[in-house]
ZAVOSE-656287 format. One line per 2 residues: number of its first residue (from 0); for each residue z, x negated, y negated of C-alpha. Coordinates in steps of 0.02 Angstrom, whole numbers, plus 50000, padded with zeros to 5 digits. Layout:
! ZAVOSE-656287
NUM	Z X Y ~ ...
***
This chain:
! ZAVOSE-656287
0	51304 41645 44875 ~ 51170 41760 44946
2	51258 41741 45114 ~ 51429 41794 45050
4	51375 41959 44969 ~ 51327 42050 45133
6	51488 41988 45213 ~ 51592 42058 45073
8	51503 42224 45083 ~ 51535 42229 45271
10	51718 42192 45245 ~ 51731 42331 45115
12	51646 42457 45229 ~ 51756 42411 45377
14	51911 42420 45269 ~ 51862 42592 45205
16	51830 42646 45385 ~ 52001 42589 45443
18	52080 42668 45289 ~ 51996 42833 45331
20	52052 42821 45513 ~ 52228 42777 45459
22	52233 42922 45335 ~ 52170 43043 45467
24	52303 42982 45590 ~ 52438 42996 45456
26	52384 43172 45413 ~ 52382 43223 45595
28	52553 43146 45625 ~ 52623 43232 45471
30	52555 43399 45526 ~ 52628 43373 45700
32	52794 43320 45627 ~ 52801 43472 45511
34	52749 43588 45652 ~ 52874 43512 45772
36	53011 43519 45639 ~ 52967 43698 45600
38	52973 43745 45783 ~ 53138 43654 45802
40	53211 43744 45650 ~ 53150 43910 45716
42	53229 43870 45882 ~ 53394 43834 45794
44	53379 43996 45696 ~ 53342 44093 45855
46	53487 44011 45946 ~ 53604 44048 45799
48	53549 44229 45797 ~ 53577 44242 45984
50	53752 44168 45963 ~ 53789 44290 45822
52	53729 44433 45929 ~ 53832 44368 46073
54	53985 44347 45961 ~ 53960 44521 45891
56	53947 44588 46066 ~ 54108 44498 46113
58	54195 44571 45960 ~ 54134 44743 46007
60	54194 44716 46184 ~ 54365 44659 46123
62	54378 44811 46011 ~ 54332 44920 46158
64	54462 44832 46264 ~ 54592 44859 46128
66	54548 45042 46122 ~ 54559 45051 46310
68	54727 44963 46305 ~ 54805 45082 46179
70	54984 45108 46234 ~ 55087 45264 46218
72	55267 45323 46204 ~ 55279 45507 46244
74	55424 45629 46229 ~ 55416 45718 46396
76	55490 45886 46444 ~ 55403 45972 46588
78	55437 46056 46755 ~ 55615 46085 46809
80	55692 45929 46731 ~ 55830 45966 46606
82	55791 45915 46426 ~ 55929 46002 46330
84	55921 46147 46208 ~ 55800 46148 46061
86	55924 46057 45950 ~ 55948 45921 46081
88	55761 45906 46103 ~ 55736 45883 45917
90	55853 45733 45920 ~ 55761 45667 46072
92	55593 45686 45987 ~ 55654 45588 45834
94	55723 45451 45948 ~ 55562 45433 46048
96	55460 45433 45887 ~ 55565 45287 45823
98	55540 45197 45989 ~ 55352 45216 45968
100	55362 45142 45793 ~ 55463 44992 45850
102	55343 44959 45995 ~ 55187 44985 45890
104	55125 45120 46007 ~ 55046 45289 45986
106	55173 45431 45990 ~ 55148 45591 46088
108	55240 45750 46134 ~ 55219 45847 46296
110	55333 45999 46310 ~ 55293 46137 46432
112	55470 46191 46476 ~ 55487 46338 46461
114	55320 46355 46370 ~ 55187 46245 46291
116	55261 46200 46121 ~ 55089 46181 46041
118	55067 46369 46048 ~ 55188 46379 45901
120	55202 46204 45828 ~ 55054 46095 45781
122	55041 45914 45720 ~ 55067 45900 45533
124	55041 45721 45471 ~ 55061 45631 45637
126	54946 45681 45779 ~ 55059 45691 45931
128	54939 45789 46039 ~ 54862 45677 46172
130	54718 45725 46284 ~ 54764 45697 46467
132	54596 45609 46489 ~ 54659 45468 46377
134	54800 45435 46499 ~ 54696 45442 46658
136	54709 45284 46760 ~ 54839 45202 46648
138	54997 45125 46717 ~ 55147 45232 46673
140	55336 45238 46684 ~ 55458 45383 46669
142	55629 45366 46589 ~ 55747 45512 46614
144	55884 45475 46488 ~ 55952 45650 46459
146	56139 45636 46425 ~ 56120 45447 46446
148	56250 45381 46324 ~ 56264 45209 46408
150	56082 45172 46370 ~ 56107 45187 46182
152	56207 45026 46155 ~ 56072 44922 46243
154	55948 44971 46108 ~ 56040 44862 45981
156	55963 44706 46061 ~ 55829 44764 46183
158	55650 44700 46182 ~ 55569 44865 46226
160	55393 44798 46253 ~ 55458 44671 46378
162	55565 44801 46465 ~ 55423 44927 46474
164	55253 44840 46484 ~ 55168 44992 46560
166	55028 45076 46461 ~ 55116 45244 46454
168	55303 45266 46434 ~ 55365 45444 46461
170	55540 45472 46393 ~ 55655 45621 46416
172	55809 45609 46306 ~ 55924 45716 46201
174	56016 45573 46118 ~ 56009 45494 45944
176	55939 45315 45949 ~ 55922 45294 45760
178	56083 45196 45731 ~ 56059 45078 45879
180	55876 45039 45841 ~ 55918 45009 45659
182	56040 44873 45712 ~ 55910 44785 45820
184	55855 44631 45720 ~ 55692 44627 45818
186	55636 44790 45736 ~ 55699 44760 45560
188	55524 44759 45486 ~ 55464 44911 45582
190	55614 45014 45525 ~ 55631 44941 45351
192	55580 45108 45276 ~ 55730 45188 45362
194	55859 45052 45332 ~ 55936 45130 45177
196	55921 45311 45231 ~ 56045 45422 45321
198	56003 45500 45487 ~ 55996 45669 45402
200	55860 45605 45284 ~ 55764 45529 45429
202	55780 45687 45534 ~ 55712 45800 45397
204	55573 45678 45352 ~ 55512 45651 45530
206	55520 45836 45574 ~ 55409 45869 45425
208	55290 45728 45474 ~ 55273 45793 45650
210	55270 45982 45640 ~ 55192 46129 45554
212	55179 46308 45613 ~ 55029 46364 45713
214	54928 46500 45626 ~ 55010 46627 45742
216	55188 46577 45699 ~ 55151 46554 45514
218	55084 46731 45504 ~ 55241 46801 45588
220	55354 46695 45476 ~ 55268 46753 45317
222	55271 46934 45374 ~ 55457 46925 45410
224	55499 46877 45231 ~ 55372 46995 45157
226	55448 47144 45247 ~ 55633 47098 45239
228	55648 47014 45069 ~ 55520 47095 44954
230	55621 47047 44799 ~ 55626 46863 44751
232	55798 46880 44673 ~ 55883 46930 44836
234	56017 46810 44900 ~ 55994 46772 45085
236	56156 46748 45182 ~ 56135 46681 45358
238	56247 46656 45509 ~ 56206 46563 45668
240	56336 46619 45795 ~ 56347 46527 45959
242	56461 46602 46091 ~ 56410 46497 46238
244	56425 46573 46411 ~ 56384 46759 46402
246	56263 46880 46488 ~ 56118 46819 46380
248	56144 46635 46425 ~ 56254 46637 46582
250	56221 46453 46619 ~ 56297 46387 46458
252	56473 46322 46429 ~ 56600 46422 46329
254	56598 46390 46140 ~ 56681 46536 46049
256	56761 46698 46105 ~ 56713 46871 46046
258	56881 46884 45958 ~ 56840 46723 45865
260	56682 46803 45798 ~ 56789 46924 45697
262	56814 46781 45574 ~ 56626 46775 45548
264	56620 46962 45515 ~ 56759 46941 45386
266	56658 46803 45303 ~ 56497 46904 45297
268	56587 47059 45232 ~ 56610 46971 45065
270	56423 46992 45036 ~ 56421 47182 45043
272	56319 47214 44885 ~ 56161 47286 44962
274	56059 47265 44802 ~ 56098 47080 44794
276	56120 47014 44972 ~ 56026 47015 45136
278	56110 46957 45296 ~ 56018 46867 45435
280	56103 46834 45601 ~ 56038 46728 45745
282	56144 46713 45900 ~ 56144 46671 46085
284	56224 46839 46126 ~ 56141 47009 46129
286	56313 47088 46110 ~ 56346 46992 45948
288	56174 47040 45882 ~ 56208 47225 45916
290	56379 47218 45830 ~ 56303 47134 45676
292	56167 47267 45669 ~ 56298 47405 45665
294	56414 47319 45540 ~ 56280 47272 45413
296	56144 47397 45454 ~ 56069 47416 45279
298	56071 47228 45247 ~ 56046 47162 45423
300	55895 47057 45472 ~ 55847 46979 45638
302	55691 46927 45732 ~ 55633 47023 45884
304	55622 46942 46054 ~ 55731 46899 46203
306	55880 46784 46180 ~ 55873 46630 46290
308	55930 46450 46305 ~ 55770 46349 46329
310	55849 46238 46461 ~ 55955 46369 46550
312	55842 46517 46579 ~ 55921 46668 46660
314	55828 46769 46788 ~ 55727 46916 46727
316	55661 46846 46563 ~ 55493 46932 46542
318	55409 46823 46412 ~ 55478 46646 46397
320	55344 46597 46271 ~ 55392 46737 46152
322	55575 46692 46176 ~ 55533 46513 46124
324	55442 46583 45972 ~ 55602 46673 45922
326	55705 46512 45936 ~ 55584 46413 45828
328	55566 46550 45699 ~ 55754 46580 45686
330	55791 46398 45652 ~ 55662 46387 45514
332	55730 46547 45435 ~ 55901 46462 45428
334	55825 46322 45324 ~ 55777 46451 45190
336	55950 46530 45172 ~ 56046 46528 45007
338	56213 46533 45098 ~ 56220 46465 45274
340	56352 46470 45411 ~ 56316 46376 45571
342	56410 46352 45734 ~ 56447 46187 45821
344	56274 46168 45898 ~ 56122 46058 45875
346	56015 46210 45838 ~ 56117 46261 45686
348	56169 46088 45625 ~ 55988 46029 45631
350	55943 46175 45519 ~ 56069 46104 45394
352	55978 45937 45400 ~ 55809 46020 45372
354	55874 46134 45234 ~ 55827 46080 45057
356	55985 46151 44980 ~ 56153 46066 45003
358	56269 46198 44932 ~ 56351 46352 45007
360	56369 46279 45182 ~ 56499 46338 45308
362	56544 46287 45485 ~ 56605 46399 45626
364	56704 46296 45751 ~ 56855 46331 45860
366	56858 46508 45795 ~ 56875 46455 45612
368	56754 46464 45466 ~ 56766 46319 45343
370	56663 46263 45195 ~ 56585 46091 45222
372	56506 45955 45118 ~ 56347 45896 45203
374	56368 45718 45136 ~ 56538 45705 45221
376	56494 45806 45375 ~ 56362 45694 45459
378	56409 45511 45420 ~ 56532 45510 45565
380	56386 45522 45685 ~ 56355 45335 45677
382	56516 45301 45774 ~ 56465 45430 45902
384	56289 45362 45930 ~ 56322 45176 45947
***
């Protein structure tokens, strides 16, 4: 028994030793495992962060690419190319704006014939001014569609983005595309807001969205009414008289004769109460303006400036920019008239569309003055512009 006791003690000591060694090894392994796991996790975290940064960078790059790939549809009237009179151009501007909406592109206006339009008209709720630097290096295409009636019917089914993949599409037109684009099933969603509206409603709405007076023109406009109609109870009677070919616009076609204009004078003579009525006349003829001034001297109003047709300038015009100012100002004055007579011309008829009042409207055509109902006057346009 004395022999067994030392052996047992030895076994216990050895066992404890191996237990201590085993524990030390376990602890070391655990620490290594935890450290390795921690390093591995950190590596995963770092890799994830790098991927996120990379993905963010890719997103930023894509956004940059999208910005670089912004596409444009621009109403274009520059140089010597014919664009039509101001009334025609207004229809063209509306048409190109609708094209931009259907194509999901940014809309712009560049008019420098006969003068930079932005001198007198500024963007209102839609920014149509485009810096030329934005367009530098972009692929472009020019469409000269002035008087292009055959093109209109194609818009009822055309895929415009496929037809015109270029980054910048410059369009010159004086035609109404509203009815054709509205019939194109491809653009039903884009033009849903316009589907139940008349062209007259769309014209007035878009003109208001696009344009406001520059400070210069607004000041002249306000001054005109302040000086000429100081009393708020005055009734403003207006006549837009288009003669056509005459010394002021020798390049135009004949519209009315001077003898026809006598019917306009007879019409205006009904408003001879100087305490109640003011008479404003805008015309394409200096001779007509002078006659009106003599006939209605105490009531007569007009804006100063040379008379021109913006697309058919005669030689010797001293200040084309001021002449454009007169055209723009005259049309907006027509929209404020209590009684309005217009000739068969886009300039005058567009004033009807922009005018808030629908009563007391008269039309001068083929030498005759007739009262018209605006609701019945314009619906026939759909047959014309399809």
